[in-house]
C-alpha positions in Angstrom: 0.3 0.0 0.0 1.2 3.5 -0.7 1.4 5.8 2.2 -1.3 8.2 2.7 1.3 10.3 5.2 1.6 13.9 3.1 3.6 17.2 3.7 4.3 20.4 2.1 6.8 23.0 3.3 6.9 26.7 3.3 7.7 28.9 1.8 7.0 27.2 -1.4 10.1 29.0 -3.1 12.6 26.7 -1.6 12.5 22.7 -1.2 11.9 21.1 2.0 14.8 21.0 4.6 16.4 17.8 4.6 15.4 16.9 8.0 11.8 16.9 7.0 12.0 13.3 5.5 13.4 12.1 8.9 10.3 13.5 10.5 7.8 12.3 7.8 9.4 8.8 8.0 8.6 8.4 11.6 5.0 9.3 10.5 5.3 6.6 7.9 6.7 4.2 10.0 3.8 4.4 12.3 0.9 5.0 9.8 -1.1 1.9 10.3 -1.5 3.0 14.1 -2.4 6.8 13.3 -3.8 7.2 9.7 -6.9 9.3 10.2 -8.0 7.9 6.8 -8.0 4.3 7.6 -8.8 4.1 11.3 -13.0 4.4 11.7 -12.1 7.1 14.3 -8.9 8.9 14.8 -7.0 9.4 17.6 -6.6 12.1 20.0 -3.4 14.4 19.4 -1.8 13.1 22.7 -2.4 9.4 21.8 -0.7 10.3 18.0 2.1 11.9 20.0 2.6 8.6 22.1 2.7 6.3 19.0 5.4 8.6 17.3 7.3 9.7 20.6 10.1 6.6 20.3 10.6 7.3 16.6 11.2 10.9 17.3 13.2 10.6 20.1 15.6 8.2 18.0 16.1 11.1 15.5 16.8 13.5 18.5 13.7 15.3 19.7 12.8 15.8 23.2 8.9 14.8 23.2 6.4 15.5 25.7 5.7 12.6 27.7 2.4 13.6 29.4 0.1 16.3 30.2 1.1 16.8 33.9 3.3 19.7 34.7 6.4 17.6 34.9 5.9 16.0 31.6 5.1 18.7 29.6 7.8 20.4 27.3 8.4 24.3 27.1 10.1 26.8 25.1 10.7 29.9 26.7 9.5 33.1 24.9 11.1 35.8 27.2 13.8 36.3 29.7 13.7 38.2 32.9 16.2 38.9 35.8 19.0 36.4 36.1 18.3 35.0 32.6 15.2 33.3 34.0 12.4 32.1 31.3 9.6 34.9 32.3 7.0 33.3 29.9 7.2 30.0 28.2 4.9 28.0 25.7 4.2 24.3 25.6 5.5 22.3 22.6 4.7 18.6 21.8 8.5 18.0 20.7 11.6 20.0 20.4 14.8 19.3 18.4 17.4 21.5 19.8 20.5 20.7 17.1 17.8 21.4 14.3 16.1 24.1 16.1 12.8 22.7 14.9 9.5 22.4 16.9 6.9 19.6 16.3 3.0 20.2 17.1 0.9 17.2 16.4 -3.2 18.3 16.2 -6.2 16.0 16.1 -9.6 17.5 16.2 -9.1 20.7 17.2 -6.6 21.9 14.4 -9.4 23.5 12.3 -12.3 23.5 14.0 -11.0 24.5 17.7 -8.3 26.7 15.7 -5.2 25.4 17.4 -3.8 25.6 14.1 -3.4 29.3 14.7 -2.4 29.1 18.0 0.6 26.9 17.0 1.7 29.0 14.2 1.3 32.2 16.3 3.1 30.8 19.4 5.9 29.1 17.3 6.6 33.0 16.1 7.8 33.7 19.6 9.3 30.8 20.7 13.1 30.8 21.1 15.0 28.8 18.6 12.2 27.4 16.6 13.4 28.2 13.2 11.3 25.5 11.7 7.7 24.3 12.6 6.5 20.9 11.6 2.7 21.0 12.2 0.9 17.4 11.8 -2.9 17.6 11.4 -5.6 15.1 10.4 -5.8 14.2 7.0 -9.8 13.7 7.7 -11.0 14.4 10.9 -14.2 12.3 11.5 -16.9 13.1 14.1 -20.4 13.3 14.7 -22.9 16.1 14.8 -26.2 16.1 15.6 -26.0 12.1 15.5 -24.6 12.5 11.7 -21.2 11.5 10.7 -19.0 14.3 9.6 -15.6 14.8 8.4 -13.4 17.7 7.8 -10.5 17.8 5.6 -8.1 19.2 8.2 -5.0 18.7 6.1 -6.1 20.9 2.9 -7.3 23.4 4.9 -4.1 23.7 6.9 -2.3 24.1 3.7 -4.9 26.5 2.5 -4.2 28.9 5.6 -0.6 28.2 5.5 -0.5 29.3 1.5 -2.6 32.5 2.4 -0.2 33.5 5.5 3.0 32.5 4.1 2.7 33.5 0.8 1.0 37.0 1.5 3.0 39.9 1.4 1.6 41.7 4.4 2.7 38.7 6.6 6.4 38.1 7.9 6.6 34.8 9.6 10.2 34.2 11.2 10.3 30.6 10.6 9.7 27.7 8.0 6.9 25.3 8.2 6.2 22.1 6.9 2.5 20.8 7.6 2.0 16.8 7.6 -1.0 15.3 7.0 -1.4 11.9 9.0 
């Protein structure tokens, strides 16, 4: 079977950075467990991150290991006295050598506007020079008892095209959107 994991990198005027293949390969290696196309109902984002965590760690990412404060991963935004971070944002995974962040979203990506939060927070996190943003290829849900779906990957690409392709916006990092 051909993989249904897909990705697009921005700006579109350059090829994807070389590290992107390694990140996408982790998604492909775990596709059977996380595919939003093949599974009847997709996993929650923390479940997807848990499935990917060993593969991401193998390529050098520090990965959030849970939702309690001691297991969350933070990136500084602002520093204060004695070089102590005064503001930090959570991130799902971070590669210190590559200065790459990774956010994994599920149902909240489009319908809950998590994509916009992730794009904004990456703009101000220290040493995040490229963000990989993973979203469902298809988010499946029920509304009023009816089966519904949202093409989150396609919507995320449309938003990234508008934001990163517009002359009025200056985004200080590269972006790769991964559909799983």
